[in-house]
N, C-alpha and C positions, 0 to 999 in steps of 0.2 A: 271321419268323425273323431274328434279329439277326446282323449281320456279325461275323465273328470278329476278335479283336485282330490277328491276322496280316494280315487284309485291310486294316485301318486303317493298319497300319505300312507296307504296300506303297504305299498311296495317298499317305501323307506323303512317302515317299522319292521317288515320281514327281513330286510337286508341287515339292519342293526342286530336283530335277534340272531341271524346266522353268524355274523361276525363275533358276537359274544359267545355263541356256542363253540365256534372254532377256537376262540381264545381259551375257553374253559377246557376244551378237548386237548389243546396244546399243553396246558398246565397239568392236566391229569397225566398226560404222557411224560412230561418233564424232560429233563436232560440227562442222558445216560453217559456215565463215565466208566471206562474199563481201564484196568491197569494190573500191575504186578508189584509185589513188595519183596524186598531183599534185605538181608542183614548186611550192614555196611562193612562189618569186620571180615566176614567170610565170603560174602557175595552169593550165598545160598538163598533160595526163595523161602519165605516164611509162611506157614500155613496157620489157619485158625486165628488170624489177626482180625480184631474188631474194627469196623469202619462205619461211621455214621455222619450225617449232616450236622453242621454246627448250629445253624440259625433256625432250623425248622424241625419239628418233631417227626419221628419216624423210626421204624425198626432198623437196627444196625445189620450189616451184612458181614460175613466172615470170608476170609480168603480160602481158596482150595489148597490142598497139599502142595500144589505147584506155585503157590503164592499169588494166584490170579484172583481178581475180584471184579464185580460189576455192580454199580449202585446207580439208582435213579434219583436225581436231585430236582427240586422245583425250579431251579434257575441255573443258568450256565455260570453265574458269578458266585455261586454258593461256595462254602468251604467244607472240607471233609476233615474229620478228626480220627486219628489212628492211634490205637493204644494196645499194648500187650505187656504182660509182666516180664520184667527183665530188660525192657527196651524203653528208650525215651519216647514219651508221647509226642505226636507231631500233628500240626494243623496245616493244611495245604489249601491255598486259594486256587480253585479250579480254573478260573479265568478262560472259560470257553474251550478248554482242552478236552478232547474225547478219550485220550489215552494218556495215562500217567504212570511213570515208574517212580517208586518211592524206596529210599534207602534208610532203614532205621538204625540208629546208633544204640549201643548198650548203655545201661544206666550209669556206668562209671566213666563213660567217654564225655569229652567236652564238646559242646555244640553251641552254635549261635542261637539256637532255638531255646536254650536254657533261660529260665526266668530269673531276673535279678530283682532283689528287694530294693526298690527305689524309694524315693521320699515318702510316697503315699500308698503305693501298692506294688505288687509284683508285676513286672512288665517283661515280655520276651525281649532278649537282647537284640533280636532282629528288627524290632519295632522302635528302636531308639535312634534318634538322629544325631545325638551327641557322642562325646568320647566317654566311654564307660568301660571299666574292667571289674569283673566279679570273681570272688573266691569263695569256695564253700568250706564247711567245717572239715572236709577231708584233708585240707592243707595242713591241719594240725595233728593228724594221726601220727603216732609214734615220734612226736617231737619232744625233745627234752627241755625246750625253752619254757620259762615260767610266764612269758608274756606273748600274747598272740601277735603283737606287732613285729616281733623278731621272726615269727614264722612266715610273715608276708614277704620276706626278702626273696627276690627272684620269682615271685609267684603272681604279682600284680603289676602289669605293665604301667609305666609312668610313675610308679611310687618308689622313691629312693629310701632305703632302709639302712641306717648306719648304726651299728651297736655303740652303746655308750662305753663307760669306763670298764665294764665287766663285773662290777659289783652285783651281787645277786638281786634280781628284781628290778634293775634299773631300766631294762627294756632297750629301746632304740629310738633314734631320731627319725621322724617321718617327714618327707617332703614330696609333694606332688609336683611332678615336672620340674624338679630342681628348685633352687633358691629364687624366690620372687622379690626379696628385699635384703639390703645389707644392714638395715637398722631394725626392722620389725620382724615379727615371727613369720616363718614360712610353713608352719605346721598346718595341715588341713583341718578344717572344721570336722569334729567327730560327733555324729548323731547316733545315739543308741535307743532303739525302739521309739524314734520320734523325738527324743529329748536331747537337746544340745548340751554336751558335757564339757567340763574343763579338761583339755588335753595337755596343757602345759603344767610343769611342776611349779612350786613356789620359788620365787626369786630370793637371792641372797641367803642360801643355806649356811648354817654354822659349821657344817661338816664339809671341809674343803674337797671339791670335786664331785660331790654327790648331787644328783638331780632326781627328785622323786617323779616317777612316771605314773600319772593317774590311770593310764590304760592297763597297767599291770593288775589293778584291782578288779578287773573283769576276768573271770575264769573263762578260758578259751573253750572249754567243753560246754559252756552255756550258749555258745554262739552257733547259729545256724548258717549265716552267710555274711559276707563283707563285700560291699560294693564301693568302688572309688569313682566319684564323679569328677571329671577333669576339666571340662570346658564351660564356657559361659552359659550355653543353653541348658546344660544339666544342673549347673550350680545356681542358676538365676533365681530359683525359688527362695534361696537363703540370702539374697541381697549382698551387702558388703561383707557379711561373715563368710560367704562362700568364695572369696577372692583367691584363696590358696587351694581350692578344691574342697571336696566334701567326702568324708569317709563314713558311709552309712553301715552301721552294725545292727544286725537283727538277731535277737536271742531266740532260743528254741520256742516254737509256738506250742500252745496247749493242743492236745489231741484227744478226741473222744474214743469211745469203744472200750475194749478190754484193758484193764489196768496193766501196765508194763513196768518192770523194774530193771533198770540198767545200772550195772556196777562196773566201774573201771578202776583197776589198781595197777600202778606202774612204779618201777624203781630203777635206779641206775647209779653209776659212779662216774665221776669226772676226775681224770688224772691231771696232775699239774703239767704245765707245758715244759718243753725241753729247756733246761736251765741255760741262761746266758753265760757264756764262758768268761770267767774272771780269773785273776791271778790267785794262786795258792800262796801259803805263807813263805816258802823259800823264794819264789819269784817276787813276791811283794817286798821282802826284805832287801833283795838285790836291787829292785827298782828304786826303793826309798834311799838306799845308800848312794846309788848313782845320782839321784836328784840332789842330794845334799852335797856330794862332791862337786857337782856342776855349779852349785851355789857358792862354792869357794870355801867350804868348811873342810878342815882336816879330820883325820880319823879320831884324834884325841878330842877335838871339839864335838864331833858327832856323838861319841860314846859318853862324853860328859853331859851333853844336852839330852840325848836319847839313850840312856843306859840299857834299855831293853833290846837294842839292836846288837849289843855285844853279848854273846852267850856266856853268862856268868852265873853259875849255880848259887853264888853267894848274894846275888842281887835279890833284894827283899820282895820285889814284885815280879820275879821271873816267871812264876806260874801263871800270872795274869797275861803276860805277853808271849809266852812260849806255847802257842796253840796253832792249829790249822783248821779254823772254823769255816764251814760252808754256810754262810748266812742265809742262802736261799732255802736250804733244808729247814731252817728255823722258821721260815715264813710260810712255805707252801705245805700242802697236805693233799690227800685224796678226798675229793668231795663226794657227797651223796645226795641223791634226789629221790624223794618219795611223794607220790601224788595219788590221792584217792578221790573218787567222785561217784556220787549216787544221784540217779534221776528217776523219779516216779511220774508217770503220765497216765491219764485216764479221764473218765467222765462219760457223759452221755450226750444226746442231741441238744440238751438245754444248757449244760454246763460242762466245760472242759478245763483241765488244769495241768500244770507241769510244775513239779516241785523238785528242787535239786540242792545238793550241798556238796562242798568239796573242802579238802585239806591239802595243803602243799607245804612241804618241808624241803628247803634247799640249803644244804650245808656246803658253802663254796670252797674253792681250793685254797683260799687264804685263811689261815687259822683264825677261828673265832669270828668269822663273817658268815652270815646266814640270812635267809628270808623265809619267814613262816607266815602262812595266810590261811584263814578260815573264811569261807564265803557261803552265802545262802541266797537262793533265788526262788521266787514264786510268781508264776504267770497263770492267769486265769481269764476265761471269757464266759460270760453268762448271757444266755438269750432270754431276756425278760419277756419279750413278745416277738412275733414274726417280724416286727418293724424296729425293734430296739435291742441293741447289744451293749453290754457294759463289760469293759475289760480292765485289768489291772496287772502291771508288771512291777515287781518289787525285788530289789537286790541289795544285799548288805555284805560288806567285806570288812574284816578286821585283820590287820597284819602288823608285823614287826620286822624291822631291818636291824641287824647288827652289822656295823660297817667299819671300814677303815678309810682314812683320808687318802685321796689320790691326787695326781697332778704334781706340779713342781713344789713340793713341800718335803724336803729331805728330813726334817725333824720328825714328821709324823706319818709319812708315806712308807709303809713297810717294804714294798718292792724297791723303791728308790733307795732306801737306807740299806737294804741287803746287798745292793750292787756297789755301794761306795764305802761301806764299813770295812775296816782292816781285818783280814783273816787271822792276824796275829792275836786278836783279842778273844776272850772267853765269853761264853753265854752267861755263866753263873760265876759268882765270886769263888775263889779258891783259898784254902788255907796254905800254910807253909809246906805241907807235904803234897800239895797239888790236888787235894780232894775237893770236889765241888760242894759248895754250900747251897742251901735252899734260898738263896738271895740272888737276884739278877745283878749282873755287873753294871756299875754306874758308867757315866760318860768318862772316857779315858782321854789321853793327851791329844788324840786326833779331833776331839770336839764333836763327835758324831753320835747320834742316838743309837742305842742298843736295839736292833730290829726285834729281838725277842720280847723286849719290854713293850714295844709298840703293839704287837699283835696280842699280847696277853694282859697288859695293864691299862692301855688306853681304852676308854669306854665311849663309844659313839653309836647312837641308836636313833631310830625314827619309828614311832608308833603311829599307825594310821588307822582311820576308820572312814568308811564311805557308805553312804546310802543313796541309792538311785531308785526313784519311784516314778511311774507313769500310770495315769488312769485316764480312761477315755470313754466316751459315750457315742455310739453310732446310731443314728436315726435314719431309717430307710423310708423315704417318701414314696419311692417306687424302685423297680429294679435298675432304673437308670440314674436316679437322683438320690444321693446319700449325703448327710451332714455329719460332721464329727466335731465334738468338743473335747479337748484334751488338756490335761494339766500335768506338769512334770516338776520334780524336785531333784536337784543334784547337790548333795552335801558332802564335803570333804574336810577332814580334820587331820592335822599332823602335829605331833609333838616331838621335837628333836632335842637330844641331849648330847653333850660332849664334855668329857673330862680328860685332861692331859696331866699326868703326874709329873713330879719333879725328878724322881730317881730314874736314871737311865735315859732321860730325854734331853737332847741338846737344847740350850736356851733359844727362845723364840723372840722374834722382834728385836727390841733393844736390849734384851736380856734381863729385864726387870721382872718378868713374869715367870715364877718358878712352877706354879700350878695354875691351870686354866680351867674354869668351869663356865659353860654356856648352856643356855636353854632357849628354845624358840618355839612358839605356838602359832600355828596357821589354821585359820578357819575360813572356809569358802562355802557359800551356798548360792544357788541359782534357782529361781522360780520362772517357769515358762507356761504361759497360757496360749492356747491356739484354738481357733475356730475356722472351719473351712467347709465349703460346699463343693461336691464333686459330681460331675455329670459324665456318664459313660454310655455311649449309644452306637449301635451299628444299624444303618438303615440302607435300604435298597441294595443290600448285599455288597456294595462296593465302597461305602463310606464308613469310616471309623473315626469317631470324634470323642475326645476326652477333654474336659474343661475342669480346672481346679481354681477356686478363688477363696481367699481367706485372709486372716490377719494373725499376727503373733505379737505378744508383749512379754518381754523378759526383764527380770530384775536380778541384779548380781550384787553380792556383798563380799568383801575380803577384809579380814581382820588379822593383823600380825602383831605379836608381842615378843619382845626380846629382852634377855637379861644376861649379864656376864659378870664374873668376879674372878679374882686371882689371888694367889699367895695365901692359901689356907695354911693352918698350922702344920699339918702333915698330909701325906698322900691318902690317909684314911678318911679325911673330911672332903667330900666330893660335891656338896650342895652349895648353892649360891650364898646361903647364910654364913658359911664358914669362911668366906673370903674377907679380906680387909675392907673395913667400912669405906675408906677413902678410895678404894680401887674397884668399886662396883659401878655398873652402868645398867640402865634400863631404858627401854624405848618401845616404839610400836607405831602403828598407824592403821587407819580404817578408811576404806573407800567404797563408794556405792556408784553404780552406773546402771543405766537401763537402755533398752533397745525396742523399737517399735517397727514392725514390718507388715506392709500390705503387699499381697502378691496375686497375680493372675497368670494362669498358664493354660495354653491350649495346644493340643496335639491332634493333627488330622492326617489320616492315611487314606489315599485314594487308590482303588484297584490293587491294594496290597503291594503297590510299587512306589508310590510317591508319598514321602513323609514330610510333613511341615510342622514345625514346633515354634511357638513364640511365647515369651515370658515378659512380664514387666513387674518390677519390684520397687516399692517406695519405702525407703528406710529413714528413720529418725533415730538419733542417738543422743544421750546426754553428753557424750564426748564431742559432739559437733560444735557446741557453743552457739551463741546467738548471732554471730556476725558472719556466718557463712554466706558467700556471695552467690555461688552457683546453686542449681537445684530448684526445687519447688517449695514454696512457703504455704503452709496450711495452718490456720489458727495461730499464726505467729511463730510456728516452729519450722525450721528448715528440713526438707526431705530430699534425700538423694534419689534421683530417678535413674533406674538401672534396667534398660531394656536388653533383651537378647533374643536371638532367633537362630534356627537351624533348619536345614533341609537335607533330605537324603533320597537317593534313587536306587531302588532295589532292582538291579539289572537282571538278576537271576530269576525274577518273577515275570519277565517279559516273555511273550509268546514265542519270540524268535530264538530264545535260549533253550537248547535241549536239556533233558534231565540227565546230568552226568553224575556218575558215582562219586567222583572226586570233588564235585562242586556242591557245597551245602548252601553257601550264601555268597553273593557278589553284590556289594553295595558301595556307592560313592556318597560321601556326606561332606557337608561344610557347615560351619557355625560361626 
């Protein structure tokens, strides 16, 4: 007798119920992981270390005094999070392993698990498929440099740092992976708190050899991290502007909790470098006589033409030429450096803030050269509601450079002049008895400038002010989907002044200019608006997906004014109005340009081992013109289409690779 259909149906229902019960029973039992945790530096086991699952709620477990632990996870592909004061936190992908050995590094040690402040968020270095190097604020500790870019020398791989002339506050040249062009700039794009800033100085300065470095205006003690993006996949979000690499600078974030006050005071001295050996007066006289003899002159002709070479107490100007002056002593001095910085941080769960101020005084080793700077910064984040945050980052800098001209300018370069001026001459005029007068000696028969006049009477300065502000609004639609609207302003102003007196300075140019007065004003501002949507999700334990899409629009303006005059009545008249009316000149120019950028970026990680990144950027610029042939045309405007992609394989996360103490990360990447 055959069973009825009803009987079969009941059996199927019971079977499905049993399978479901087994599944639930298996989930309740979970996946058990055992292991031991060691200190990477000492190799000793660590006890009382907290361990918990990353993606599912549950009570954490602690290691035994022998460093052993056992934790039950809901899935074999879950992650475990390990943390302990004094050690770097670590997240480990279980990947079906039942036994794991973990080596924790100290907080001060460098690890590939360290997070880097990328374009939109902090990302662990191990999860990046492109070429990235990061540096923390610890790189600036105990550094005497006034600019953070000088402190990056030798600390960021792929970044060439070359000091400029040595004038205080001039900073250094920065080039990512060498020079990319013989004609255009190779300086990487600099982004501070999401705002693209001007990283190049103003062109055609009136002070010969001087180059204003806008990066000096940022106090390095306000910086929390610096990240260099070097290849296409990491720089792709910035389109054509990221062609030379991107330097992402993040300032100190606001912090809630108890109000803290940090004060930093430092000082130091800078000694002048070893002097370049030059001839003293006896050797110089012998050398000069030898050259004149070789020119075919007799002793009588020499002493008649250059009577100061013959020691004759009756010679009227004997005291002027009978000296042994070390001109390098007249130019160099011992420099001093004073730096003070104050930071106040505090707030609560709804509002956090960071307030800082600093003062820097750098008296350089060349007399009457210095750089003085006052800076102020205010960062704040306010949680308006659980789904809405408003943040603001404001920074202001006011500084002044007192400078000297550098380069191939023997008339006004004090170092150059100190090496070529005759040691026979005197610094100050002298009377008949050989006593020095309170007047600098003028240009003598050699036709060279008095180096003491250059460092004491030539006036060259640059007064700068900079404002950098960023405000943003974060709207959280969910834990996975966040929108940000951001606005930024970068304003930089520079006023350069130069006065070259007549007394003691060799003629310049064709010799018609006895006194030179120049002024130049530079004003730059940039407005940036950005809107983006970010999606971050981890699902089924093995898939990590991050997507960013948005747009930027940037407006830039540069205004430069120039004025020059010469031949005022005396050296006491130093402004442009004092020059001759027919020997004055004025000029200037103004330019504006804009940039529009659409971007889409996706990053996908599978099994914590395979990393895929793709970007596409559409760029339009007012500098493109209307006759560009390549690219994409939208609404009659040409757009550059810039795709980029990268892939990485984390070999160290494969099941066949054992847990080695010496191996923290093994990854192969291409982009």
